[in-house]
N, C-alpha and C positions, 0 to 999 in steps of 0.2 A: 877112767881113761882107755881111749881105745889103744889095744898092743898095737895093732901096725897101722898107724893113722895114713900111707899114704892106701891100702887097702880102702881104708873107709871114705877117705874123699873122692875116691875114684870115679863114684857116682854121680858127685857133686860134678866133679872136672865135667865128665860127659854132660850132662844138665846145660851147662855151662858155653860150652863149645857147638850143642843141637840149638841152643835158645840162638848164640851168635849167629848162628848161619839163618833160622827162622825169621829173626828183624832185620838183618840184612837182603833178606830176600823178598820182605814186604816193601824195604826200600827202593828194590832194584825194579817190582812190578810200577810201582807210582811213576819210577823214569823213565821203562818201557812205553808208557800211555803216555808219554808228554803230560805229566801232571807234577804241580807242584808236589814233593814227599814231605810229610810232617818228620820225619825221621833224616836229623845230619849224620850223625856217625853211631856206631854201637860201642860200647866194651864193657867185656866181663873179668869176672876173676873169681877164683876161690879160696877163702880168706885165709890165711895164713895159721898155723896151727897154734904159733903163741899168742896170737892173737885170739885163736878161739877161747886158748885155757885164759888168758887175759879177761876176758869176757863172763867165763862161764864163774871167774872168783867173784869179779866185781859186783855181777846179778845174784850171786849164790845161785848159782844154776846146776841141778845134780847132773851126774853122767847119762840116770836111764832118761831123762827131760830134755836133754840138749838136742837131737833133732827137731823137736816141739816148739821148744822157748829159741832157740838160736837158729832168725826165720832168714839172714843173709850168709848160710856158710857159703853159699852159691850167690852170687851178685852181677848183676846187668845193668847196665847205666846207656838212656839213652837220650842222646843230647839232640834239640828242635831248634829251632833257626826263632818261632815266634812263641810265645805264652800259648796263641791260640791252638800249635800242632801240638803242642801237651795235651790238652785236652782230646784231640782231636785219635792221637795214640792211645788215652787210653780208652775212648769207645774201640777202638781196633783191636786193645786185647782182650776187651771184655767179649768181642764176641767170638774168638777164637772158642774151638773145640777140643784143642791140644793141651790145653791147660786150665784149671781154675781160680779165679781169683777169689783168694777169700780175706783180705786184709787189704784195706787204701787208705794213706794216710795223706789229706790233700795239705802241703804248709806252703800253697803259693798263697791260697783263699786266708788260711790260718797260720799264719807266718810265727814261726818260733821268736822267742823274746831275743834270740842271739841276731836277728835279720835272716837268718836262713828260707832259704823258700825252695820247693822240687815235691814233686809227688810220689810218694812212696805206692808201691804194689807188692803184695807180697800174694806169692803164686803156688798152688800145687800142680806141680809138674811130673810127669811119670815118664822114669829112666826103665829102658829096657837091658835086662843082665843077663848073663849065662843062666840067671836065678831063678830067673822070672821078672815082673814088673816091681820097680822100687817106686814109690810115690815120695816126693822130698818135696822141701819148702825152697823158695828163691827170691830175694827180693828184686826187684825194678826199679829203679829210677830215673825218673823222667824228668829234664830241667833241660831252661835254655843253655847259650852259650855263655853269658851273662852270670848267669844262677851257678854255673860249675866253675868258672874262676873265680866266685865267690867264696864256694864254698870250698876250694881246691888251698888258697889262703887261710882260711881259718882255720881249715883240718892242719894245716902244717903248723901254726900257730898257737891250735890248743895242741900239739904235741909238744913244741916247746914249754906252754905253759900249764900244759896236764887240768887245762878246760878254770885255771882262776885266773882270766885276764886282770892285768892292771886296767884301771878305770877309763884311763886316757884309750888304751888300745881299743877298750870293748865299745868305747862311742865312737872311734873311729870304724870301727866294725860294722854298727850299725848305718851311719852313714853311708859306708861304701855299697853295703846290703839295698839300701834307698837307691842311690844313684846307680847302680845295676838294676833294677828295676825300670827306673824311669827310664835306663836306656830301652829296655825292652816294650815298655812302654809306645817309645817313643818308635821304634822301628814297626809295632802293629799299625800305628798310625799310619801309617805307607806300605802298609802288606803288600795292596795290590799293585802298587808299582813297582816295587820291589820283586814278586812273584814274577809279574808281566817281564819284565826284562831278564829275571833269571830265564824265564821258560825260551824267549828270544834267543838267548846266548845257548843255551841246551840245544834247542832245536835246530840243528845242522851247524851247530858250532862255525857258530858267522853268518850267518844268513842275516839280509838283512831287508828291511821295510821299504819297500819303494812304490808310491803311488798305490797303496793299501795292499800289493801282491809281495810275497816273501819271494826274490830273488837272488842268488847265489854268489856270496862275495864274501871274497877272505877277509877276517875283519882285522889282520894283521899286515893289510897294504896299504900305505898312507897315500893321501891323493895325489903325490907326484910320482906313485908309481914303484917307489922303493918299497922295501918290507922292513916291517918293525921287526925287533927284537920278539925271541920266541920266548913263551914264559918256562922255566924246567922243573 
């Protein structure tokens, strides 16, 4: 095991920080162009040391193969509004020249038996250090908000039951996963309407379409001239 975990994980922390900035920058570019952004928000983390050690023991990974076989020491998560956005993000990541996609797992088309859905990409990402360039693996999970809600609940239950769910819980989780995906499908069915409404709202924060032209009008003004409460 590394003698100094903090030193070992430093490049991974740098990779997560850099990738969060770059992925959030992609979202910002879509917004500046008044276009629908496929990225809702981005989170990232470096795997805790105890989780790294536990996974190495569970999968019988030797120390010399740790950086090669543990692909999720650096982890990013991209949240999307629609299933279609997920595949657009996948295409965007393939086009980038500052990272290399080395592995992909589509758990949306190929749903896990548990009901888990997400799109996983493993990338090779170069980090510049004082000792030169270091290429490391990072995992990017791309999912909708409803997929993420289900996965978060399932992860919490897995921590409690250590993967051995009671039959009733297991069946309820599967039904919940299908319900979450049905929600995604319903949102996709009215995606154009949702995107148009969001674009109108974000374009000027309150411009109103009147007689086919855009006229500025504060959306928090009521018809009687009074002002509606502001959202905080």
